[in-house]
Backbone bond lengths (Angstrom), bond angles and torsions (degrees), N, CA, C in turn:
res aa  C-N    CA-C-N  psi(-1)  N-CA   C-N-CA  omega(-1)  CA-C   N-CA-C  phi
1 M - - - 1.494 - - 1.540 114.46 -
2 D 1.446 118.43 -24.70 1.362 120.76 168.21 1.573 113.46 -58.14
3 S 1.303 112.82 -39.68 1.564 117.53 177.99 1.441 110.23 -70.53
4 T 1.356 122.18 -40.71 1.458 122.31 169.72 1.456 117.44 -58.11
5 K 1.407 118.82 -39.17 1.390 120.53 -178.58 1.627 108.45 -72.43
6 K 1.280 117.44 -40.69 1.432 117.04 173.77 1.568 112.50 -57.91
7 T 1.357 116.79 -44.53 1.420 119.52 179.61 1.548 112.26 -61.75
8 A 1.266 112.59 -41.96 1.511 119.53 177.20 1.509 112.52 -59.98
9 R 1.279 116.89 -48.85 1.541 123.04 177.50 1.492 111.44 -62.81
10 L 1.355 118.50 -38.97 1.459 117.47 175.47 1.490 114.64 -64.57
11 A 1.411 117.81 -37.27 1.386 121.98 177.35 1.508 105.03 -68.03
12 G 1.247 125.50 -40.26 1.462 124.86 -178.95 1.589 110.74 -65.23
13 F 1.304 111.25 -38.98 1.467 113.77 -178.20 1.573 111.12 -71.11
14 L 1.360 114.42 -43.18 1.509 116.32 173.38 1.523 112.68 -61.45
15 Y 1.348 115.66 -42.65 1.599 117.45 176.63 1.425 111.25 -58.06
16 L 1.249 118.90 -45.75 1.473 119.95 177.22 1.450 115.60 -65.53
17 L 1.330 117.48 -42.53 1.443 124.48 174.59 1.546 114.18 -54.53
18 S 1.316 108.59 -45.52 1.461 118.23 179.29 1.519 111.68 -66.35
19 S 1.275 116.29 -40.19 1.519 120.25 176.89 1.547 110.70 -61.57
20 L 1.308 113.56 -49.41 1.428 118.25 -178.09 1.567 116.21 -62.49
21 A 1.405 112.23 -42.34 1.427 120.59 171.78 1.472 116.64 -53.24
22 G 1.429 114.37 -44.19 1.357 122.27 -175.44 1.539 116.39 -84.77
23 A 1.228 114.95 -9.49 1.535 125.37 -168.93 1.573 107.98 -61.78
24 P 1.247 124.30 -47.94 1.422 127.86 178.37 1.462 112.34 -51.28
25 A 1.268 116.74 -48.40 1.459 123.10 -178.13 1.514 115.90 -66.20
26 L 1.388 112.71 -30.50 1.409 121.45 -175.82 1.583 111.91 -85.73
27 L 1.472 109.70 -46.37 1.397 117.76 -161.13 1.518 113.76 -105.65
28 Y 1.382 118.26 -22.29 1.442 122.82 -162.92 1.730 107.96 -118.52
29 V 1.318 112.14 -55.55 1.487 114.21 -174.02 1.503 114.51 -58.73
30 P 1.340 116.01 -51.24 1.579 112.17 -176.59 1.460 111.81 -58.57
31 G 1.239 125.08 -38.53 1.555 125.61 -176.10 1.526 106.07 -68.90
32 K 1.300 121.45 -27.56 1.476 119.45 -179.33 1.482 115.26 -85.03
33 L 1.369 116.21 -20.89 1.454 114.64 -175.00 1.490 112.66 -113.30
34 I 1.381 119.95 -30.51 1.415 120.41 -178.59 1.500 113.63 -88.28
35 V 1.307 113.97 123.36 1.531 121.72 171.71 1.452 107.15 -101.90
36 E 1.332 113.43 108.45 1.500 117.76 -168.57 1.539 114.76 -57.82
37 G 1.371 116.87 119.08 1.417 121.61 176.95 1.568 112.81 87.36
38 N 1.350 118.87 -1.04 1.444 118.08 -169.24 1.598 105.28 -126.49
39 A 1.218 116.47 96.83 1.454 123.38 -176.71 1.528 112.33 -66.97
40 A 1.283 115.34 -41.95 1.465 116.12 -178.76 1.526 113.87 -62.88
41 A 1.316 114.54 -49.70 1.445 124.50 178.36 1.529 109.53 -60.43
42 T 1.414 120.13 -36.06 1.409 118.21 178.74 1.529 112.27 -73.88
43 A 1.425 116.16 -39.00 1.396 117.72 175.49 1.520 114.71 -62.40
44 E 1.298 112.53 -31.84 1.606 114.11 179.25 1.492 108.17 -72.76
45 R 1.260 119.90 -30.10 1.506 119.83 178.08 1.546 107.42 -72.12
46 L 1.345 117.30 -37.91 1.408 121.93 -179.30 1.659 109.56 -60.99
47 R 1.299 112.06 -39.85 1.519 115.96 -178.39 1.562 110.34 -72.85
48 A 1.385 113.89 -31.89 1.407 118.08 -176.89 1.557 110.56 -81.64
49 S 1.323 115.24 -27.98 1.441 114.06 -172.84 1.619 109.32 -131.79
50 E 1.376 114.34 55.62 1.430 121.55 179.27 1.573 111.47 -54.73
51 N 1.375 117.48 -41.00 1.336 121.02 -176.22 1.477 115.02 -70.47
52 L 1.386 116.92 -23.60 1.516 120.48 174.39 1.501 111.30 -70.32
53 L 1.429 118.58 -38.13 1.438 112.83 175.33 1.512 111.48 -74.72
54 R 1.289 121.16 -26.79 1.539 122.08 173.55 1.398 108.34 -62.96
55 L 1.433 115.31 -43.24 1.553 115.39 175.77 1.518 110.67 -56.22
56 G 1.332 119.01 -42.78 1.485 116.93 178.00 1.418 114.31 -63.20
57 I 1.385 117.45 -39.43 1.440 119.12 176.88 1.505 111.94 -59.37
58 G 1.346 114.70 -48.62 1.484 118.35 -176.60 1.560 109.06 -69.69
59 S 1.280 120.67 -26.68 1.520 124.33 172.61 1.558 110.60 -62.33
60 E 1.374 111.04 -47.71 1.440 112.39 -178.78 1.457 114.10 -67.82
61 I 1.393 119.68 -39.19 1.503 121.90 178.89 1.447 104.05 -60.17
62 A 1.387 123.85 -52.87 1.448 123.58 -173.16 1.573 115.69 -60.57
63 G 1.377 109.93 -40.72 1.497 116.65 -177.16 1.491 110.61 -68.83
64 F 1.260 117.04 -45.99 1.558 118.86 -176.26 1.491 109.47 -76.76
65 T 1.354 120.01 -31.33 1.503 117.55 173.91 1.509 109.54 -62.33
66 I 1.280 119.12 -47.01 1.468 119.91 -179.19 1.445 114.11 -64.85
67 F 1.408 117.68 -24.29 1.463 121.31 175.85 1.555 111.07 -70.42
68 V 1.245 118.50 -30.44 1.408 119.65 172.50 1.615 114.89 -48.78
69 F 1.292 106.57 -41.29 1.571 115.56 -176.59 1.564 106.70 -80.96
70 V 1.302 118.78 -27.05 1.425 122.44 172.82 1.485 111.49 -58.42
71 A 1.300 114.42 -50.14 1.516 123.59 174.09 1.474 114.56 -59.56
72 L 1.264 119.51 -34.59 1.412 120.81 178.49 1.496 115.96 -74.93
73 V 1.378 111.82 -38.52 1.430 115.37 179.60 1.453 112.71 -79.44
74 L 1.425 119.77 -29.67 1.519 118.04 164.26 1.442 117.52 -59.60
75 Y 1.343 117.63 -41.22 1.395 120.68 177.24 1.543 109.25 -62.46
76 R 1.221 119.19 -42.48 1.579 120.20 179.23 1.570 104.93 -61.95
77 L 1.341 120.20 -39.55 1.405 122.95 -172.49 1.587 109.25 -66.70
78 F 1.383 113.36 -41.72 1.515 116.66 -170.87 1.412 118.60 -101.68
79 R 1.408 112.66 -4.03 1.485 116.49 -178.58 1.533 111.17 -56.17
80 P 1.345 119.30 -43.99 1.477 117.56 -178.85 1.482 113.06 -66.95
81 V 1.350 119.44 -20.66 1.505 127.45 176.05 1.518 110.71 -70.23
82 S 1.304 118.93 -57.43 1.459 127.93 177.00 1.590 107.86 -155.72
83 E 1.184 115.86 103.45 1.546 115.53 178.33 1.430 113.49 -61.33
84 R 1.369 117.44 -37.55 1.467 121.51 177.17 1.542 115.23 -59.63
85 H 1.326 115.21 -47.26 1.398 119.72 -179.36 1.475 111.59 -74.80
86 A 1.233 118.00 -34.51 1.599 119.62 179.02 1.478 105.97 -69.05
87 L 1.298 124.42 -36.12 1.503 125.04 -178.75 1.596 104.68 -66.40
88 A 1.288 111.27 -49.16 1.514 111.43 -174.05 1.613 110.23 -65.14
89 M 1.321 118.73 -37.09 1.356 123.06 176.52 1.614 109.96 -60.68
90 M 1.287 118.67 -42.42 1.467 127.76 178.20 1.534 110.58 -62.56
91 V 1.333 112.30 -49.94 1.537 115.79 -170.38 1.549 105.74 -71.25
92 L 1.343 117.51 -42.94 1.528 117.90 -176.49 1.499 108.45 -59.06
93 I 1.351 122.44 -49.38 1.390 118.48 -174.64 1.514 111.91 -71.95
94 L 1.184 116.18 -35.64 1.584 118.65 174.66 1.448 113.87 -59.23
95 I 1.349 120.55 -31.80 1.459 123.33 179.15 1.561 105.28 -60.62
96 S 1.270 118.26 -39.69 1.455 120.88 -171.13 1.532 111.84 -65.20
97 I 1.422 115.75 -25.55 1.411 115.93 -170.38 1.554 114.50 -67.30
98 P 1.387 120.39 -42.09 1.473 121.63 176.91 1.513 109.89 -63.46
99 I 1.376 115.83 -32.50 1.513 117.87 -177.46 1.533 103.30 -63.71
100 T 1.254 120.28 -49.10 1.477 120.38 -174.33 1.520 113.50 -64.81
101 F 1.354 114.16 -35.22 1.515 122.97 -176.15 1.604 104.45 -65.21
102 V 1.383 114.52 -52.44 1.419 118.79 178.51 1.496 112.79 -57.46
103 G 1.280 116.95 -31.82 1.475 119.20 -178.85 1.406 113.85 -69.87
104 L 1.554 120.93 -11.36 1.357 122.31 176.45 1.543 111.92 -69.45
105 L 1.430 116.14 -26.88 1.344 118.27 -170.40 1.535 113.54 -62.17
106 P 1.269 119.10 -41.92 1.488 120.11 175.01 1.538 113.33 -58.48
107 E 1.360 118.28 -30.79 1.494 116.77 176.86 1.558 107.73 -69.68
108 V 1.315 119.65 -41.74 1.386 120.22 176.46 1.525 114.64 -55.30
109 A 1.428 112.15 -44.47 1.448 118.38 -179.41 1.516 108.26 -65.91
110 A 1.328 119.17 -34.41 1.419 121.93 178.61 1.538 112.56 -56.31
111 L 1.365 112.14 -38.08 1.494 114.91 -177.54 1.502 110.57 -71.02
112 D 1.287 117.69 -33.77 1.481 121.10 178.29 1.512 109.39 -68.78
113 L 1.277 113.75 -46.69 1.520 116.84 -176.08 1.508 112.11 -65.36
114 A 1.396 116.57 -33.82 1.446 117.54 -178.92 1.595 109.59 -83.26
115 G 1.470 116.54 -8.22 1.397 114.17 -173.51 1.371 121.34 80.77
116 G 1.433 109.87 18.74 1.508 114.98 174.95 1.427 111.95 -115.84
117 G 1.360 116.92 37.73 1.434 121.28 176.03 1.517 120.41 -88.98
118 G 1.391 111.81 6.79 1.487 118.19 175.44 1.491 110.55 105.75
119 G 1.289 120.22 -24.85 1.398 123.62 177.55 1.454 115.96 -129.36
120 G 1.340 118.99 22.98 1.385 124.65 -177.82 1.548 109.84 80.96
121 T 1.260 113.06 -168.56 1.508 118.72 -177.29 1.578 103.00 -78.26
122 P 1.414 111.26 130.10 1.480 118.95 178.82 1.669 106.19 -61.33
123 G 1.343 115.70 148.11 1.369 122.11 178.87 1.450 116.66 -58.11
124 Y 1.339 117.33 -34.61 1.448 117.25 -179.83 1.576 115.11 -71.42
125 L 1.321 116.99 -0.38 1.450 122.52 170.86 1.468 114.07 -98.51
126 S 1.239 117.39 0.79 1.535 123.88 -179.68 1.559 112.06 -59.51
127 A 1.258 116.45 -24.48 1.511 126.60 179.22 1.510 111.57 -63.19
128 L 1.296 114.29 -20.82 1.567 127.11 -176.06 1.419 110.61 -104.30
129 D 1.298 118.77 127.85 1.576 117.17 175.91 1.517 105.93 -74.51
130 S 1.396 110.81 171.64 1.473 116.49 -178.25 1.412 118.42 -55.94
131 H 1.441 114.58 -39.43 1.419 117.13 -177.96 1.594 114.50 -65.41
132 Q 1.339 112.35 -36.04 1.400 121.62 178.12 1.574 111.25 -64.52
133 R 1.368 111.74 -42.06 1.463 116.83 -178.53 1.543 110.93 -68.16
134 D 1.279 114.83 -41.02 1.518 121.43 175.69 1.473 113.03 -58.39
135 G 1.366 115.11 -43.75 1.535 120.88 177.77 1.531 109.50 -66.64
136 L 1.277 118.79 -43.69 1.519 118.87 177.42 1.534 110.29 -67.02
137 A 1.335 122.45 -36.36 1.379 121.38 174.09 1.512 115.19 -60.39
138 Y 1.315 113.17 -40.74 1.561 118.12 174.17 1.419 107.74 -61.27
139 L 1.398 119.32 -48.96 1.418 122.68 -177.57 1.648 109.39 -55.86
140 C 1.262 116.69 -44.49 1.466 122.30 178.82 1.588 111.43 -53.49
141 L 1.396 115.94 -44.75 1.415 121.39 -179.67 1.459 106.79 -68.12
142 E 1.309 125.77 -35.22 1.388 128.15 178.51 1.508 112.79 -65.72
143 L 1.336 112.44 -41.19 1.502 119.03 177.26 1.515 106.25 -62.64
144 H 1.240 125.04 -43.62 1.369 132.79 178.72 1.573 107.69 -49.13
145 A 1.294 112.37 -55.57 1.458 122.30 -178.87 1.568 109.70 -58.52
146 K 1.360 112.00 -47.17 1.567 119.43 -178.04 1.544 102.87 -62.15
147 G 1.291 125.92 -37.90 1.410 125.05 179.14 1.462 113.27 -62.32
148 Y 1.350 117.91 -32.92 1.465 120.36 172.80 1.493 111.52 -68.31
149 S 1.362 118.45 -33.99 1.413 118.68 177.98 1.451 112.89 -67.00
150 V 1.361 120.60 -34.28 1.410 123.19 173.81 1.560 109.30 -65.09
151 A 1.213 117.63 -46.15 1.536 122.92 176.52 1.518 109.86 -57.28
152 E 1.379 119.98 -37.23 1.397 120.79 178.73 1.546 117.01 -56.03
153 V 1.415 114.71 -28.43 1.445 116.30 179.49 1.550 107.86 -62.55
154 F 1.255 120.17 -38.94 1.454 122.26 176.48 1.436 115.47 -79.55
155 W 1.316 118.11 -27.79 1.538 124.11 174.11 1.548 103.93 -61.22
156 G 1.319 114.46 -37.31 1.551 116.57 178.35 1.498 112.70 -77.46
157 L 1.309 118.05 -49.40 1.407 120.28 -172.75 1.536 113.96 -60.31
158 W 1.325 118.78 -36.70 1.496 122.15 -174.93 1.462 110.39 -67.10
159 L 1.440 119.11 -22.31 1.377 118.49 -176.64 1.425 112.27 -80.69
160 F 1.240 120.91 -4.87 1.539 124.38 173.68 1.492 109.63 -70.96
161 P 1.371 119.95 -57.70 1.421 125.31 179.43 1.522 109.18 -65.92
162 F 1.335 117.16 -39.96 1.462 118.18 173.64 1.442 113.60 -57.66
163 G 1.298 121.12 -44.07 1.491 121.47 179.91 1.459 109.62 -69.56
164 I 1.352 121.65 -33.91 1.451 119.88 171.97 1.524 116.25 -59.37
165 C 1.314 115.50 -39.54 1.418 124.27 -177.07 1.534 108.00 -67.70
166 V 1.351 115.57 -43.13 1.475 121.73 178.01 1.557 110.13 -55.80
167 M 1.383 109.61 -54.05 1.423 120.66 -177.05 1.530 115.51 -57.89
168 R 1.367 114.89 -32.40 1.569 118.78 -177.95 1.481 109.33 -95.82
169 S 1.428 119.78 -6.06 1.439 116.11 -170.04 1.535 115.91 -69.48
170 G 1.350 112.60 -39.78 1.454 122.39 -177.97 1.577 109.66 83.61
171 F 1.421 118.85 -14.04 1.480 113.38 178.06 1.622 109.98 -106.76
172 I 1.286 112.56 2.25 1.572 116.54 172.14 1.503 106.41 -130.30
173 P 1.363 115.97 135.98 1.494 123.22 -176.16 1.607 110.01 -50.05
174 R 1.221 114.15 137.90 1.462 119.85 -177.60 1.499 111.72 -61.07
175 F 1.405 114.73 -37.18 1.502 114.82 -175.93 1.471 117.06 -67.71
176 L 1.369 114.41 -13.23 1.441 117.00 167.99 1.463 114.06 -70.27
177 G 1.292 120.34 -37.68 1.405 129.75 172.19 1.468 110.80 -54.00
178 V 1.407 112.89 -51.37 1.528 112.28 177.30 1.403 117.48 -65.25
179 L 1.322 119.75 -28.00 1.453 123.67 179.56 1.546 106.07 -68.98
180 L 1.343 118.69 -41.64 1.478 123.60 -178.91 1.561 105.32 -60.65
181 M 1.239 121.44 -43.92 1.475 123.42 -178.42 1.452 114.20 -71.76
182 I 1.294 117.45 -22.69 1.511 120.48 173.54 1.461 107.41 -78.67
183 A 1.375 115.52 -45.15 1.590 119.24 176.72 1.470 114.62 -50.36
184 A 1.424 110.85 -35.60 1.460 114.06 178.85 1.467 118.15 -54.97
185 F 1.370 113.79 -37.62 1.454 118.48 -176.52 1.576 105.62 -71.06
186 G 1.346 121.08 -32.32 1.446 120.53 170.03 1.531 117.95 -52.74
187 Y 1.437 111.42 -45.86 1.473 112.18 176.80 1.400 116.69 -67.94
188 L 1.468 117.73 -40.02 1.326 118.23 179.33 1.504 113.40 -68.60
189 A 1.390 117.98 -30.20 1.445 120.37 178.81 1.599 107.91 -68.11
190 S 1.304 116.22 -43.35 1.418 121.17 174.92 1.548 117.11 -52.83
191 A 1.369 110.36 -45.07 1.488 116.16 176.56 1.515 114.97 -68.48
192 A 1.285 112.10 -39.27 1.459 116.40 176.76 1.579 111.79 -64.65
193 S 1.311 118.39 -42.37 1.420 122.88 -179.27 1.548 112.06 -63.33
194 E 1.281 118.32 -29.62 1.483 121.11 179.15 1.538 108.48 -88.82
195 L 1.259 121.85 -39.43 1.537 125.09 -168.36 1.449 117.56 -100.60
196 V 1.332 116.42 -31.79 1.417 121.15 -169.85 1.506 111.31 -116.98
197 V 1.235 125.63 -46.05 1.438 123.27 -178.03 1.519 108.25 -136.12
198 P 1.338 116.65 67.42 1.512 126.36 -179.27 1.593 108.86 -59.90
199 R 1.315 116.70 -27.03 1.423 112.36 -176.35 1.529 114.96 -74.99
200 Y 1.392 110.69 -9.64 1.483 115.42 176.47 1.546 112.10 -109.57
201 A 1.319 114.64 18.39 1.519 123.17 -178.55 1.543 110.21 -51.86
202 H 1.324 112.56 -44.99 1.517 117.82 -173.55 1.533 108.99 -65.30
203 A 1.334 117.59 -42.34 1.570 119.45 -178.25 1.488 108.81 -69.12
204 I 1.445 119.01 -35.81 1.435 122.82 -174.50 1.574 110.91 -75.79
205 G 1.419 109.33 -27.43 1.555 111.80 -177.17 1.488 116.42 -37.16
206 P 1.335 124.01 -53.68 1.438 119.90 -176.61 1.551 117.32 -58.86
207 V 1.346 114.24 -29.43 1.550 115.89 175.47 1.467 109.81 -66.35
208 T 1.373 118.06 -35.37 1.461 120.10 -178.71 1.442 112.28 -58.43
209 K 1.364 120.17 -30.22 1.453 118.85 178.58 1.522 115.64 -67.93
210 L 1.223 117.81 -4.97 1.483 123.32 171.83 1.462 115.98 -60.67
211 T 1.362 117.16 -15.46 1.436 124.78 -176.88 1.480 109.44 -68.72
212 A 1.295 114.58 -25.51 1.572 112.53 177.51 1.467 110.01 -65.62
213 L 1.198 127.32 -13.47 1.422 125.29 -178.84 1.504 113.71 -75.37
214 E 1.393 114.27 -0.70 1.392 120.79 172.94 1.667 110.48 -77.32
215 L 1.211 113.50 -23.00 1.495 120.25 -167.04 1.586 112.05 -68.13
216 P 1.393 116.57 -39.80 1.460 118.92 179.77 1.682 112.72 -51.06
217 I 1.236 118.47 -39.53 1.511 125.60 -173.01 1.556 101.02 -65.94
218 I 1.276 125.30 -38.37 1.478 127.43 -173.81 1.455 103.74 -64.47
219 F 1.250 122.00 -49.80 1.522 122.61 -175.76 1.436 115.21 -73.21
220 W 1.392 113.59 -34.20 1.563 114.09 173.00 1.437 109.42 -62.79
221 L 1.310 121.35 -47.80 1.495 118.91 -172.60 1.571 107.69 -68.52
222 L 1.348 119.98 -30.82 1.454 118.66 -177.49 1.487 109.61 -75.40
223 I 1.298 118.60 -48.31 1.473 123.95 -176.40 1.559 113.89 -75.64
224 W 1.228 119.55 -53.96 1.405 127.98 -172.58 1.570 113.28 -97.31
225 G 1.237 116.96 -33.46 1.459 123.93 -179.28 1.505 106.07 69.68
226 A 1.302 118.00 -98.12 1.510 125.20 -175.47 1.574 106.13 -132.99
227 R 1.292 113.65 130.99 1.496 116.15 179.15 1.561 105.65 -81.12
228 P 1.390 113.33 147.99 1.407 118.44 176.36 1.461 119.48 -62.89
229 Q 1.353 119.70 142.12 1.414 124.39 -176.55 1.495 111.78 -89.99
230 R 1.300 113.30 146.89 1.567 118.23 177.89 1.504 104.03 -77.38
231 P 1.402 110.60 134.93 1.459 113.04 177.75 1.496 115.64 -65.08
232 V 1.307 116.80 140.91 1.440 118.83 -177.23 1.418 111.45 -84.77
233 S 1.378 117.10 123.92 1.475 127.19 -175.10 1.549 105.69 -73.54
234 T 1.335 113.27 141.95 1.489 118.42 177.40 1.516 113.30 -119.41
């Protein structure tokens, strides 16, 4: 059980580290750079704050790279509980990683289009006027956001086998597994509101807040790890 506790705490530490590393890209950078519906103003911010977008790109790379190891450690933790569900959990979350990495390319393109790529606007873009480049830069940032929405499908799906593993483990409270499975619906609702039924995004909005129910498992793993088991009487 000591080994299980150490593995659980390592998973919690990496989980929290990944969340902190990726937080600027998710919570800070978009709000500082994107002016909703205004391509010219957004492009001006890109030109003035190139390093801020690069901070966001670096934040995403760090956060999602660390999360690869979160998946591996969680698989090691739950494999004795249910290898089938632990494998499903790991595969589903790992699928999301290349999606998020590919989604970084439009951000890099947005910098070039806005003329914030370090050397001004590349010569091959001179065929486009400034308004066209600004519009395309804004489109690139929108594509990056839509890529997140695609990844959210898997951010939701992996929580179902994760929740099952927690509920069956015996060393983590069952209610945390239930919370994970409820949080899954928040991610799936968020993806649906952006990609499938955007006209109902406002109505779906409250459901997306269920994603916050993923947080308790992070702190349980980090602080308590795995609770001791009662010895089985013979």
